[in-house]
Structures are given as structure tokens and as C-alpha cells.
SEMIKOL-63244 format. One record per atom (N, C-alpha, C, CB): atom name; x, y, z. Coordinates in nm, 2 decimals. Atoms other than C-alpha are relative to their C-alpha. Glycine has a CB too. Example, Ala and Ser with C-alpha at 12.3 -4.5 7.8 and 13.67 -1.06 7.14 Angstrom:
BEGIN
site = N&c1 = 0.09&c2 = -0.12&c3 = 0.00;
site = CA&c1 = 1.23&c2 = -0.45&c3 = 0.78;
site = C&c1 = 0.09&c2 = 0.12&c3 = 0.00;
site = CB&c1 = -0.10&c2 = 0.00&c3 = 0.12;
site = N&c1 = -0.09&c2 = -0.11&c3 = 0.00;
site = CA&c1 = 1.37&c2 = -0.11&c3 = 0.71;
site = C&c1 = -0.08&c2 = 0.11&c3 = 0.08;
site = CB&c1 = 0.04&c2 = 0.05&c3 = -0.14;
//
This chain:
BEGIN
site = N&c1 = -0.02&c2 = 0.08&c3 = -0.13;
site = CA&c1 = 2.79&c2 = 1.94&c3 = -1.27;
site = C&c1 = 0.14&c2 = -0.02&c3 = 0.04;
site = CB&c1 = -0.06&c2 = -0.13&c3 = -0.02;
site = N&c1 = -0.13&c2 = 0.01&c3 = -0.05;
site = CA&c1 = 3.07&c2 = 1.87&c3 = -1.05;
site = C&c1 = 0.04&c2 = -0.15&c3 = 0.00;
site = CB&c1 = 0.01&c2 = 0.06&c3 = 0.14;
site = N&c1 = -0.04&c2 = 0.14&c3 = -0.01;
site = CA&c1 = 3.28&c2 = 1.55&c3 = -1.08;
site = C&c1 = 0.06&c2 = -0.03&c3 = 0.13;
site = CB&c1 = 0.10&c2 = -0.02&c3 = -0.11;
site = N&c1 = -0.05&c2 = 0.05&c3 = -0.14;
site = CA&c1 = 3.35&c2 = 1.35&c3 = -0.77;
site = C&c1 = 0.14&c2 = -0.05&c3 = -0.02;
site = CB&c1 = -0.09&c2 = -0.12&c3 = 0.06;
site = N&c1 = -0.14&c2 = 0.05&c3 = -0.01;
site = CA&c1 = 3.71&c2 = 1.28&c3 = -0.68;
site = C&c1 = 0.01&c2 = -0.15&c3 = 0.03;
site = CB&c1 = 0.08&c2 = 0.08&c3 = 0.10;
site = N&c1 = 0.00&c2 = 0.14&c3 = -0.03;
site = CA&c1 = 3.61&c2 = 0.93&c3 = -0.57;
site = C&c1 = -0.01&c2 = -0.09&c3 = -0.12;
site = CB&c1 = -0.11&c2 = -0.02&c3 = 0.09;
site = N&c1 = 0.01&c2 = 0.09&c3 = 0.12;
site = CA&c1 = 3.67&c2 = 0.65&c3 = -0.81;
site = C&c1 = -0.13&c2 = -0.09&c3 = 0.01;
site = CB&c1 = 0.12&c2 = -0.10&c3 = 0.00;
site = N&c1 = 0.12&c2 = 0.08&c3 = 0.00;
site = CA&c1 = 3.36&c2 = 0.45&c3 = -0.91;
site = C&c1 = 0.05&c2 = -0.15&c3 = 0.02;
site = CB&c1 = -0.07&c2 = 0.02&c3 = -0.13;
site = N&c1 = -0.03&c2 = 0.14&c3 = -0.02;
site = CA&c1 = 3.36&c2 = 0.09&c3 = -0.80;
site = C&c1 = -0.10&c2 = -0.09&c3 = -0.06;
site = CB&c1 = 0.01&c2 = -0.04&c3 = 0.15;
site = N&c1 = 0.09&c2 = 0.10&c3 = 0.05;
site = CA&c1 = 3.21&c2 = -0.21&c3 = -0.96;
site = C&c1 = 0.06&c2 = -0.13&c3 = 0.02;
site = CB&c1 = -0.04&c2 = 0.02&c3 = -0.15;
site = N&c1 = -0.05&c2 = 0.14&c3 = -0.01;
site = CA&c1 = 3.24&c2 = -0.58&c3 = -0.92;
site = C&c1 = -0.04&c2 = -0.09&c3 = -0.12;
site = CB&c1 = -0.04&c2 = -0.07&c3 = 0.12;
site = N&c1 = 0.03&c2 = 0.09&c3 = 0.12;
site = CA&c1 = 3.26&c2 = -0.84&c3 = -1.19;
site = C&c1 = 0.03&c2 = -0.15&c3 = 0.05;
site = CB&c1 = 0.09&c2 = 0.04&c3 = -0.13;
site = N&c1 = -0.03&c2 = 0.14&c3 = -0.03;
site = CA&c1 = 3.22&c2 = -1.21&c3 = -1.14;
site = C&c1 = -0.06&c2 = -0.09&c3 = -0.11;
site = CB&c1 = -0.07&c2 = -0.05&c3 = 0.14;
site = N&c1 = 0.04&c2 = 0.09&c3 = 0.11;
site = CA&c1 = 3.18&c2 = -1.50&c3 = -1.38;
site = C&c1 = -0.10&c2 = -0.09&c3 = 0.05;
site = CB&c1 = 0.12&c2 = -0.08&c3 = -0.06;
site = N&c1 = 0.10&c2 = 0.10&c3 = -0.03;
site = CA&c1 = 2.88&c2 = -1.73&c3 = -1.38;
site = C&c1 = -0.06&c2 = -0.05&c3 = -0.13;
site = CB&c1 = -0.10&c2 = 0.06&c3 = 0.09;
site = N&c1 = 0.07&c2 = 0.06&c3 = 0.12;
site = CA&c1 = 2.68&c2 = -1.96&c3 = -1.61;
site = C&c1 = -0.13&c2 = 0.08&c3 = -0.02;
site = CB&c1 = -0.02&c2 = -0.15&c3 = 0.03;
site = N&c1 = 0.13&c2 = -0.06&c3 = 0.05;
site = CA&c1 = 2.38&c2 = -1.82&c3 = -1.80;
site = C&c1 = -0.09&c2 = -0.11&c3 = -0.05;
site = CB&c1 = 0.03&c2 = 0.12&c3 = -0.10;
site = N&c1 = 0.10&c2 = 0.11&c3 = 0.05;
site = CA&c1 = 2.08&c2 = -2.05&c3 = -1.85;
site = C&c1 = -0.11&c2 = 0.07&c3 = -0.07;
site = CB&c1 = -0.06&c2 = -0.08&c3 = 0.11;
site = N&c1 = 0.11&c2 = -0.06&c3 = 0.08;
site = CA&c1 = 1.83&c2 = -1.98&c3 = -2.12;
site = C&c1 = -0.09&c2 = -0.12&c3 = -0.05;
site = CB&c1 = 0.06&c2 = 0.08&c3 = -0.13;
site = N&c1 = 0.09&c2 = 0.10&c3 = 0.07;
site = CA&c1 = 1.53&c2 = -2.17&c3 = -2.28;
site = C&c1 = -0.01&c2 = 0.03&c3 = -0.14;
site = CB&c1 = -0.14&c2 = 0.00&c3 = 0.07;
site = N&c1 = 0.00&c2 = -0.02&c3 = 0.14;
site = CA&c1 = 1.55&c2 = -2.22&c3 = -2.65;
site = C&c1 = -0.10&c2 = -0.10&c3 = -0.06;
site = CB&c1 = 0.14&c2 = -0.02&c3 = -0.06;
site = N&c1 = 0.08&c2 = 0.09&c3 = 0.07;
site = CA&c1 = 1.31&c2 = -2.38&c3 = -2.90;
site = C&c1 = 0.05&c2 = 0.00&c3 = -0.15;
site = CB&c1 = -0.14&c2 = 0.05&c3 = 0.00;
site = N&c1 = -0.05&c2 = 0.02&c3 = 0.14;
site = CA&c1 = 1.37&c2 = -2.50&c3 = -3.26;
site = C&c1 = 0.13&c2 = -0.07&c3 = 0.00;
site = CB&c1 = 0.02&c2 = 0.15&c3 = -0.07;
site = N&c1 = -0.12&c2 = 0.07&c3 = 0.02;
site = CA&c1 = 1.70&c2 = -2.63&c3 = -3.38;
site = C&c1 = 0.11&c2 = 0.09&c3 = 0.06;
site = CB&c1 = 0.03&c2 = -0.04&c3 = -0.15;
site = N&c1 = -0.11&c2 = -0.07&c3 = -0.05;
site = CA&c1 = 2.00&c2 = -2.53&c3 = -3.18;
site = C&c1 = 0.11&c2 = -0.10&c3 = 0.05;
site = CB&c1 = -0.04&c2 = 0.09&c3 = 0.11;
site = N&c1 = -0.11&c2 = 0.08&c3 = -0.05;
site = CA&c1 = 2.34&c2 = -2.66&c3 = -3.05;
site = C&c1 = 0.02&c2 = 0.04&c3 = 0.15;
site = CB&c1 = 0.12&c2 = 0.02&c3 = -0.08;
site = N&c1 = -0.02&c2 = -0.04&c3 = -0.14;
site = CA&c1 = 2.37&c2 = -2.67&c3 = -2.67;
site = C&c1 = 0.14&c2 = 0.01&c3 = 0.04;
site = CB&c1 = -0.07&c2 = -0.11&c3 = 0.09;
site = N&c1 = -0.14&c2 = -0.02&c3 = -0.04;
site = CA&c1 = 2.68&c2 = -2.53&c3 = -2.52;
site = C&c1 = 0.00&c2 = 0.09&c3 = 0.12;
site = CB&c1 = 0.10&c2 = 0.06&c3 = -0.11;
site = N&c1 = -0.02&c2 = -0.10&c3 = -0.11;
site = CA&c1 = 2.80&c2 = -2.35&c3 = -2.21;
site = C&c1 = 0.05&c2 = 0.13&c3 = -0.06;
site = CB&c1 = 0.09&c2 = -0.06&c3 = 0.12;
site = N&c1 = -0.04&c2 = -0.14&c3 = 0.04;
site = CA&c1 = 2.85&c2 = -1.97&c3 = -2.25;
site = C&c1 = 0.06&c2 = 0.07&c3 = 0.12;
site = CB&c1 = -0.13&c2 = 0.07&c3 = -0.06;
site = N&c1 = -0.06&c2 = -0.09&c3 = -0.12;
site = CA&c1 = 3.09&c2 = -1.76&c3 = -2.04;
site = C&c1 = -0.08&c2 = 0.12&c3 = 0.02;
site = CB&c1 = 0.15&c2 = 0.04&c3 = -0.03;
site = N&c1 = 0.08&c2 = -0.12&c3 = -0.03;
site = CA&c1 = 2.92&c2 = -1.48&c3 = -1.87;
site = C&c1 = 0.06&c2 = 0.08&c3 = 0.11;
site = CB&c1 = -0.14&c2 = -0.04&c3 = 0.03;
site = N&c1 = -0.05&c2 = -0.10&c3 = -0.11;
site = CA&c1 = 2.99&c2 = -1.17&c3 = -1.65;
site = C&c1 = -0.13&c2 = 0.05&c3 = 0.06;
site = CB&c1 = 0.09&c2 = 0.11&c3 = -0.06;
site = N&c1 = 0.11&c2 = -0.07&c3 = -0.07;
site = CA&c1 = 2.76&c2 = -1.04&c3 = -1.38;
site = C&c1 = 0.05&c2 = 0.13&c3 = 0.05;
site = CB&c1 = -0.05&c2 = -0.09&c3 = 0.13;
site = N&c1 = -0.05&c2 = -0.14&c3 = -0.04;
site = CA&c1 = 2.80&c2 = -0.67&c3 = -1.34;
site = C&c1 = -0.09&c2 = 0.05&c3 = 0.11;
site = CB&c1 = 0.00&c2 = 0.10&c3 = -0.12;
site = N&c1 = 0.07&c2 = -0.06&c3 = -0.10;
site = CA&c1 = 2.69&c2 = -0.48&c3 = -1.03;
site = C&c1 = 0.06&c2 = 0.12&c3 = 0.05;
site = CB&c1 = -0.02&c2 = -0.10&c3 = 0.12;
site = N&c1 = -0.05&c2 = -0.13&c3 = -0.05;
site = CA&c1 = 2.73&c2 = -0.15&c3 = -0.86;
site = C&c1 = -0.01&c2 = 0.12&c3 = -0.08;
site = CB&c1 = 0.14&c2 = -0.02&c3 = 0.03;
site = N&c1 = 0.02&c2 = -0.12&c3 = 0.09;
site = CA&c1 = 2.64&c2 = 0.08&c3 = -1.14;
site = C&c1 = -0.12&c2 = 0.08&c3 = 0.03;
site = CB&c1 = 0.00&c2 = -0.05&c3 = -0.15;
site = N&c1 = 0.12&c2 = -0.09&c3 = -0.03;
site = CA&c1 = 2.41&c2 = 0.38&c3 = -1.10;
site = C&c1 = -0.11&c2 = -0.03&c3 = -0.10;
site = CB&c1 = 0.05&c2 = 0.15&c3 = -0.01;
site = N&c1 = 0.10&c2 = 0.04&c3 = 0.10;
site = CA&c1 = 2.24&c2 = 0.28&c3 = -1.43;
site = C&c1 = -0.04&c2 = -0.14&c3 = 0.02;
site = CB&c1 = 0.07&c2 = 0.02&c3 = -0.14;
site = N&c1 = 0.05&c2 = 0.13&c3 = -0.03;
site = CA&c1 = 2.03&c2 = -0.02&c3 = -1.32;
site = C&c1 = 0.01&c2 = -0.10&c3 = -0.11;
site = CB&c1 = -0.13&c2 = 0.00&c3 = 0.05;
site = N&c1 = 0.00&c2 = 0.09&c3 = 0.12;
site = CA&c1 = 2.02&c2 = -0.17&c3 = -1.67;
site = C&c1 = 0.14&c2 = -0.06&c3 = -0.02;
site = CB&c1 = -0.04&c2 = 0.07&c3 = -0.12;
site = N&c1 = -0.13&c2 = 0.06&c3 = 0.01;
site = CA&c1 = 2.39&c2 = -0.24&c3 = -1.64;
site = C&c1 = 0.03&c2 = -0.11&c3 = 0.10;
site = CB&c1 = 0.11&c2 = 0.11&c3 = 0.01;
site = N&c1 = -0.02&c2 = 0.10&c3 = -0.11;
site = CA&c1 = 2.36&c2 = -0.45&c3 = -1.32;
site = C&c1 = -0.08&c2 = -0.12&c3 = -0.03;
site = CB&c1 = -0.06&c2 = 0.06&c3 = 0.13;
site = N&c1 = 0.06&c2 = 0.13&c3 = 0.03;
site = CA&c1 = 2.28&c2 = -0.78&c3 = -1.48;
site = C&c1 = 0.11&c2 = -0.08&c3 = -0.07;
site = CB&c1 = -0.11&c2 = 0.01&c3 = -0.10;
site = N&c1 = -0.10&c2 = 0.09&c3 = 0.06;
site = CA&c1 = 2.45&c2 = -1.08&c3 = -1.65;
site = C&c1 = 0.02&c2 = 0.03&c3 = -0.15;
site = CB&c1 = -0.04&c2 = -0.14&c3 = 0.02;
site = N&c1 = -0.03&c2 = -0.02&c3 = 0.14;
site = CA&c1 = 2.62&c2 = -1.04&c3 = -1.99;
site = C&c1 = 0.07&c2 = -0.13&c3 = -0.04;
site = CB&c1 = 0.10&c2 = 0.13&c3 = -0.02;
site = N&c1 = -0.05&c2 = 0.13&c3 = 0.06;
site = CA&c1 = 2.69&c2 = -1.35&c3 = -2.20;
site = C&c1 = 0.08&c2 = 0.03&c3 = -0.13;
site = CB&c1 = -0.12&c2 = -0.09&c3 = -0.04;
site = N&c1 = -0.09&c2 = -0.01&c3 = 0.11;
site = CA&c1 = 2.97&c2 = -1.39&c3 = -2.45;
site = C&c1 = -0.07&c2 = -0.03&c3 = -0.13;
site = CB&c1 = 0.12&c2 = -0.08&c3 = 0.02;
site = N&c1 = 0.05&c2 = 0.03&c3 = 0.13;
site = CA&c1 = 2.86&c2 = -1.37&c3 = -2.81;
site = C&c1 = 0.11&c2 = 0.01&c3 = -0.10;
site = CB&c1 = -0.12&c2 = 0.10&c3 = -0.04;
site = N&c1 = -0.11&c2 = 0.01&c3 = 0.09;
site = CA&c1 = 3.14&c2 = -1.48&c3 = -3.04;
site = C&c1 = -0.04&c2 = 0.03&c3 = -0.14;
site = CB&c1 = 0.07&c2 = -0.14&c3 = 0.01;
site = N&c1 = 0.04&c2 = -0.02&c3 = 0.14;
site = CA&c1 = 2.93&c2 = -1.44&c3 = -3.35;
site = C&c1 = -0.02&c2 = 0.15&c3 = -0.04;
site = CB&c1 = -0.13&c2 = -0.08&c3 = -0.03;
site = N&c1 = 0.01&c2 = -0.15&c3 = 0.03;
site = CA&c1 = 2.90&c2 = -1.06&c3 = -3.32;
site = C&c1 = 0.12&c2 = 0.07&c3 = 0.06;
site = CB&c1 = -0.14&c2 = 0.06&c3 = 0.07;
site = N&c1 = -0.13&c2 = -0.06&c3 = -0.04;
site = CA&c1 = 3.23&c2 = -0.88&c3 = -3.31;
site = C&c1 = 0.00&c2 = 0.15&c3 = -0.03;
site = CB&c1 = 0.11&c2 = -0.07&c3 = -0.07;
site = N&c1 = -0.03&c2 = -0.14&c3 = 0.01;
site = CA&c1 = 3.35&c2 = -0.52&c3 = -3.28;
site = C&c1 = 0.15&c2 = 0.01&c3 = 0.00;
site = CB&c1 = -0.07&c2 = 0.09&c3 = 0.10;
site = N&c1 = -0.15&c2 = 0.00&c3 = 0.01;
site = CA&c1 = 3.71&c2 = -0.44&c3 = -3.37;
site = C&c1 = 0.06&c2 = -0.14&c3 = 0.01;
site = CB&c1 = 0.06&c2 = 0.09&c3 = 0.12;
site = N&c1 = -0.04&c2 = 0.14&c3 = 0.01;
site = CA&c1 = 3.75&c2 = -0.81&c3 = -3.44;
site = C&c1 = 0.01&c2 = -0.07&c3 = 0.13;
site = CB&c1 = 0.13&c2 = -0.01&c3 = -0.07;
site = N&c1 = 0.01&c2 = 0.06&c3 = -0.13;
site = CA&c1 = 3.67&c2 = -0.90&c3 = -3.08;
site = C&c1 = -0.14&c2 = -0.03&c3 = 0.03;
site = CB&c1 = 0.07&c2 = 0.08&c3 = 0.11;
site = N&c1 = 0.13&c2 = 0.03&c3 = -0.03;
site = CA&c1 = 3.37&c2 = -1.08&c3 = -2.95;
site = C&c1 = -0.07&c2 = 0.10&c3 = 0.09;
site = CB&c1 = -0.01&c2 = -0.14&c3 = 0.06;
site = N&c1 = 0.08&c2 = -0.09&c3 = -0.09;
site = CA&c1 = 3.09&c2 = -0.89&c3 = -2.77;
site = C&c1 = -0.06&c2 = -0.08&c3 = 0.11;
site = CB&c1 = -0.10&c2 = 0.07&c3 = -0.08;
site = N&c1 = 0.07&c2 = 0.07&c3 = -0.11;
site = CA&c1 = 2.91&c2 = -0.96&c3 = -2.45;
site = C&c1 = -0.14&c2 = 0.07&c3 = 0.01;
site = CB&c1 = 0.08&c2 = 0.02&c3 = 0.14;
site = N&c1 = 0.14&c2 = -0.06&c3 = 0.00;
site = CA&c1 = 2.52&c2 = -0.91&c3 = -2.44;
site = C&c1 = -0.07&c2 = -0.02&c3 = 0.13;
site = CB&c1 = -0.08&c2 = -0.07&c3 = -0.13;
site = N&c1 = 0.08&c2 = 0.00&c3 = -0.12;
site = CA&c1 = 2.29&c2 = -0.84&c3 = -2.15;
site = C&c1 = -0.11&c2 = -0.10&c3 = -0.01;
site = CB&c1 = -0.06&c2 = 0.14&c3 = 0.04;
site = N&c1 = 0.11&c2 = 0.10&c3 = 0.00;
site = CA&c1 = 2.02&c2 = -1.09&c3 = -2.05;
site = C&c1 = -0.12&c2 = 0.06&c3 = -0.07;
site = CB&c1 = -0.04&c2 = -0.04&c3 = 0.14;
site = N&c1 = 0.12&c2 = -0.07&c3 = 0.07;
site = CA&c1 = 1.75&c2 = -0.84&c3 = -2.17;
site = C&c1 = 0.03&c2 = 0.04&c3 = -0.14;
site = CB&c1 = -0.06&c2 = 0.12&c3 = 0.08;
site = N&c1 = -0.03&c2 = -0.04&c3 = 0.13;
site = CA&c1 = 1.93&c2 = -0.78&c3 = -2.49;
site = C&c1 = 0.01&c2 = 0.15&c3 = -0.04;
site = CB&c1 = -0.10&c2 = -0.06&c3 = -0.09;
site = N&c1 = 0.00&c2 = -0.15&c3 = 0.02;
site = CA&c1 = 1.93&c2 = -0.40&c3 = -2.44;
site = C&c1 = 0.15&c2 = 0.06&c3 = 0.01;
site = CB&c1 = -0.09&c2 = 0.07&c3 = 0.09;
site = N&c1 = -0.14&c2 = -0.05&c3 = -0.02;
site = CA&c1 = 2.31&c2 = -0.36&c3 = -2.36;
site = C&c1 = 0.10&c2 = -0.10&c3 = -0.05;
site = CB&c1 = 0.03&c2 = 0.04&c3 = 0.15;
site = N&c1 = -0.11&c2 = 0.09&c3 = 0.04;
site = CA&c1 = 2.63&c2 = -0.49&c3 = -2.50;
site = C&c1 = 0.14&c2 = 0.06&c3 = 0.04;
site = CB&c1 = 0.00&c2 = -0.02&c3 = -0.15;
site = N&c1 = -0.14&c2 = -0.03&c3 = -0.04;
site = CA&c1 = 3.00&c2 = -0.48&c3 = -2.40;
site = C&c1 = 0.09&c2 = -0.02&c3 = -0.13;
site = CB&c1 = 0.05&c2 = -0.08&c3 = 0.12;
site = N&c1 = -0.08&c2 = 0.02&c3 = 0.12;
site = CA&c1 = 3.25&c2 = -0.42&c3 = -2.68;
site = C&c1 = 0.14&c2 = 0.07&c3 = 0.02;
site = CB&c1 = -0.07&c2 = 0.06&c3 = -0.13;
site = N&c1 = -0.13&c2 = -0.06&c3 = 0.00;
site = CA&c1 = 3.62&c2 = -0.34&c3 = -2.73;
site = C&c1 = 0.01&c2 = 0.12&c3 = -0.08;
site = CB&c1 = 0.11&c2 = -0.10&c3 = -0.03;
site = N&c1 = -0.01&c2 = -0.12&c3 = 0.08;
site = CA&c1 = 3.67&c2 = 0.02&c3 = -2.84;
site = C&c1 = 0.15&c2 = 0.02&c3 = -0.04;
site = CB&c1 = -0.05&c2 = 0.12&c3 = 0.09;
site = N&c1 = -0.14&c2 = 0.00&c3 = 0.05;
site = CA&c1 = 3.99&c2 = -0.01&c3 = -3.05;
site = C&c1 = 0.06&c2 = 0.14&c3 = 0.01;
site = CB&c1 = 0.02&c2 = -0.05&c3 = -0.14;
site = N&c1 = -0.05&c2 = -0.13&c3 = 0.00;
site = CA&c1 = 4.04&c2 = 0.37&c3 = -3.07;
site = C&c1 = 0.05&c2 = 0.04&c3 = 0.14;
site = CB&c1 = -0.10&c2 = 0.10&c3 = -0.05;
site = N&c1 = -0.04&c2 = -0.04&c3 = -0.14;
site = CA&c1 = 4.05&c2 = 0.40&c3 = -2.69;
site = C&c1 = 0.07&c2 = -0.10&c3 = 0.08;
site = CB&c1 = -0.12&c2 = 0.03&c3 = 0.08;
site = N&c1 = -0.07&c2 = 0.11&c3 = -0.06;
site = CA&c1 = 4.21&c2 = 0.07&c3 = -2.61;
site = C&c1 = -0.06&c2 = -0.05&c3 = 0.13;
site = CB&c1 = 0.14&c2 = 0.04&c3 = 0.02;
site = N&c1 = 0.07&c2 = 0.06&c3 = -0.12;
site = CA&c1 = 3.95&c2 = -0.04&c3 = -2.35;
site = C&c1 = -0.14&c2 = -0.04&c3 = -0.04;
site = CB&c1 = 0.00&c2 = 0.10&c3 = 0.11;
site = N&c1 = 0.14&c2 = 0.05&c3 = 0.02;
site = CA&c1 = 3.61&c2 = -0.21&c3 = -2.32;
site = C&c1 = -0.10&c2 = 0.11&c3 = 0.04;
site = CB&c1 = -0.03&c2 = -0.13&c3 = 0.09;
site = N&c1 = 0.11&c2 = -0.09&c3 = -0.03;
site = CA&c1 = 3.29&c2 = 0.00&c3 = -2.32;
site = C&c1 = -0.13&c2 = -0.07&c3 = -0.01;
site = CB&c1 = -0.01&c2 = 0.11&c3 = -0.10;
site = N&c1 = 0.14&c2 = 0.05&c3 = 0.00;
site = CA&c1 = 2.92&c2 = -0.06&c3 = -2.26;
site = C&c1 = -0.09&c2 = 0.10&c3 = -0.08;
site = CB&c1 = -0.05&c2 = -0.03&c3 = 0.15;
site = N&c1 = 0.09&c2 = -0.08&c3 = 0.08;
site = CA&c1 = 2.66&c2 = 0.06&c3 = -2.50;
site = C&c1 = -0.15&c2 = -0.05&c3 = 0.01;
site = CB&c1 = 0.04&c2 = 0.01&c3 = -0.15;
site = N&c1 = 0.13&c2 = 0.05&c3 = 0.00;
site = CA&c1 = 2.28&c2 = 0.04&c3 = -2.50;
site = C&c1 = -0.06&c2 = 0.02&c3 = -0.15;
site = CB&c1 = -0.09&c2 = 0.08&c3 = 0.10;
site = N&c1 = 0.07&c2 = 0.00&c3 = 0.12;
site = CA&c1 = 2.06&c2 = -0.03&c3 = -2.80;
site = C&c1 = -0.11&c2 = 0.11&c3 = 0.01;
site = CB&c1 = -0.06&c2 = -0.14&c3 = -0.04;
site = N&c1 = 0.11&c2 = -0.09&c3 = 0.00;
site = CA&c1 = 1.82&c2 = 0.24&c3 = -2.91;
site = C&c1 = -0.13&c2 = -0.07&c3 = -0.04;
site = CB&c1 = 0.03&c2 = 0.12&c3 = -0.10;
site = N&c1 = 0.13&c2 = 0.07&c3 = 0.04;
site = CA&c1 = 1.45&c2 = 0.15&c3 = -2.92;
site = C&c1 = -0.07&c2 = 0.07&c3 = -0.10;
site = CB&c1 = -0.08&c2 = -0.01&c3 = 0.11;
//
């Protein structure tokens, strides 16, 4: 295929993520990112910060549906998105 010379655009905005929990839990606000503008629809959703799961000693961000996560790729010195295999 041919690569386009146009840069891909995306927008990122922070917002709160609300969830319903049952059982024992500690309530706290969680920072979140809302991604949009990607050709892959699964990426166009809210990602919540998960400090308990790290990659390269940095926290990860998880999608609302739990299928995608954002992590810091130390070898490349930038953030990447990856999908879980089913």
C-alpha cells in the first residue's frame, strides 16, 4: 500500500470515568483520557489510568471495554496502544 503524506490527527481530552462496583472496594476518582479520531473504532473510547499495572515502570491506561491498553514503550521512548488477544 501507499502511505499518505498527511499526518494523522487525533484529539485527547481528560474526563472522569464512572463505573459500578460490587463487593469491597475503595472509592476514588480515576484520571481518564478520551481518544477520538482513529480509524480503528475500538480506540475511540475512554481510557482510565491503572497504577497497579505497569509497563517499563510506568502506569498503564485501560479502555472502558478492557480490550485495549496504553503503555510506555521504553525502547521507542513513546506511548503505544495495544489490544488484548481473545
